[in-house]
C-alpha positions, -999 to +999 in steps of 0.1 A: -055+013+149-025-011+150-020-045+135-011-077+152+018-095+137+026-132+137+063-124+142+063-136+178+039-164+177+005-147+172-023-172+169-008-198+193-030-212+220-022-198+255-019-226+281-041-222+312-011-221+335-002-188+320-034-173+333-044-160+299-011-142+294+011-150+264+043-169+270+074-146+273+087-165+243+056-159+222+048-122+227+029-106+198+040-072+185+017-043+179+034-026+149+049-050+125+051-024+098+078+003+099+077+036+082+114+043+076+132+076+069+170+079+063+192+109+066+215+108+036+250+124+043+284+126+027+309+100+038+326+112+069+299+138+077+288+135+113+250+133+117+247+116+151+243+149+169+215+160+145+196+127+151+200+130+188+188+166+189+157+158+169+149+126+189+154+142+223+132+172+213+104+148+203+109+129+236+108+162+256+073+169+242+060+136+257+063+113+227+076+078+233+110+075+217+133+045+215+166+035+200+202+045+201+225+071+186+261+062+182+288+087+192+311+098+164+344+079+161+355+091+127+392+090+122+400+064+147+424+039+132+421+016+162+391-006+154+389-018+190+378+017+201+347+013+223+313+023+209+296+051+227+258+048+227+231+073+237+200+055+249+172+078+236+145+063+259+164+071+291+189+098+279+218+077+295+251+072+278+271+040+278+300+024+260+303-010+243+335-029+236+339-041+201+346-078+195+374-088+173+361-099+139+325-089+149+328-052+154+292-045+151+277-074+171+271-055+204+256-026+185+234-049+166+223-068+197+213-035+215+194-024+184+175-056+180+164-055+216+154-019+214+134-024+182+116-054+196+105-034+226+095-004+205+074-026+183+057-042+213+050-008+229+040+009+196+065+036+201+060+070+184+096+071+170+125+046+168+160+060+159+190+039+150+218+061+138+235+032+118+216+018+089+235-015+089+223-022+125+187-013+116+187-035+085+199-065+104+175-060+133+145-054+110+153-085+090+157-106+122+124-094+136+106-096+103+096-059+106+081-052+072+084-020+051+051-022+033+016-008+033-008-024+057-038-015+079-013+003+101+006+034+091+037+018+106+060+029+133+083+058+122+119+046+122+148+070+115+184+062+105+213+075+085+234+063+056+263+076+035+253+087+000+277+061-015+255+033+000+221+044-013+217+012-032+215-007+001+188+016+013+167+013-018+170-025-016+157-024+020+130+003+019+121+005-018+097+033-028+082+034+007+112+048+024+119+086+026+153+101+020+160+132+042+185+160+039+209+163+069+191+193+082+168+198+112+141+215+091+141+184+068+136+161+098+106+181+110+091+180+075+095+142+075+079+140+110+049+159+094+020+179+107-004+149+111+008+145+147-002+181+156-031+172+178-012+144+195+016+169+201-009+195+216-025+168+237+007+157+253+012+193+265-022+195+283-020+193+321-040+168+342-061+197+356-095+198+370-125+205+347-144+233+362-172+235+337-183+216+306-213+232+288-228+217+257-252+236+234-268+226+201-238+240+180-209+247+204-192+230+234-172+249+260-148+235+286-133+256+313-102+245+333-084+264+361-062+284+336-085+290+306-116+282+286-119+265+252-146+263+225-152+237+198-178+236+171-201+206+171-203+190+137-238+176+144-265+178+171-249+162+202-278+139+211-255+109+216-230+129+236-255+144+262-258+112+284-220+111+288-214+147+299-217+140+336-190+113+334-168+136+313-170+163+339-153+140+363-123+135+340-092+156+339-085+181+312-058+159+298-081+129+296-107+149+277-079+162+254-072+126+244-105+125+227-089+146+199-075+113+186-110+098+183-127+089+150-161+101+165-166+137+154-184+146+186-157+131+208-131+149+187-149+182+194-146+175+232-109+169+227-104+201+208-123+221+234-101+207+261-069+215+242-081+250+237-090+253+274-054+246+282-037+268+257-062+297+256-051+309+290-067+337+310-033+352+317-023+357+280-016+394+273-038+409+246-054+443+238-091+447+240-112+451+208-117+432+176-089+406+174-088+406+136-075+442+136-042+429+150-036+413+116-043+443+095-007+452+091+005+417+081+025+415+048+017+379+042-015+360+038-039+359+067-060+328+069-093+328+089-110+296+100-147+302+096-162+334+081-181+359+103-199+392+097-177+422+090-146+402+081-143+416+046-142+452+059-116+444+084-094+420+064-103+424+027-075+401+015-081+373+040-083+337+029-112+319+046-116+282+054-153+277+055-173+244+057-203+261+040-189+287+015-213+315+003-211+351-007 
């Protein structure tokens, strides 16, 4: 769910001549709250390449990424040196001339435009490699760093450790400070987008079979088959199965984002049908025996008969624990 902000004139009456469409000067935004993270680095330490690598990896997985990363110009005494920008939405590079006395104006203008568009489109990630530009653009657009009915659009930037006071004044306790390391960026991104990440990798393939029983649902695509446990009897789902069979595997996978547990099961089965491929190489037999030699902990989702004899030290995630 996303919130509607009054930032761009929400609540105004739309004149009939606009055909029910909002005026281009009064466009509502979808994500007025931002969830900011900042990479804290030593003064002079380059972090633009780190931000670009992370953002482009997220983009390559299918997430919608917006914003700019500025090329490093450390050590240039000439303050008229052009600003090099990498547009993360398109992957294109460009240069901007600085204006005398207003060195950051072109950079700020580009950031403001990109942030406005990202908020309208409810982007998955916005990156602005210079905190000063993000601060000005957020203030201008009244993008609030606060708790709301929306989790907020993730926004990533960077700041020198000597300027942390400015960051705290901007983000307060709701902002996250991140070490300048790739692993730290992935921890900030979090695991709560796992199903979204998996869904974006599912192909728009034909659904060959969709079979629903009282406890389990199976979906078969051209490359594999997937199962999902049904959390309750699928009475409300049964009338919709014929229509679901006409959908693509990717469309069914989108149900993994649903709040309805039965729809979510459909999405999980579709995801499994994509990744649980028939051409995966595996040895025949009891699959748990493949983990008998593991030194670390082995976690099993759902107990089944004979598990203790095969994996005596396994940790079991079970919805109905019993001896």
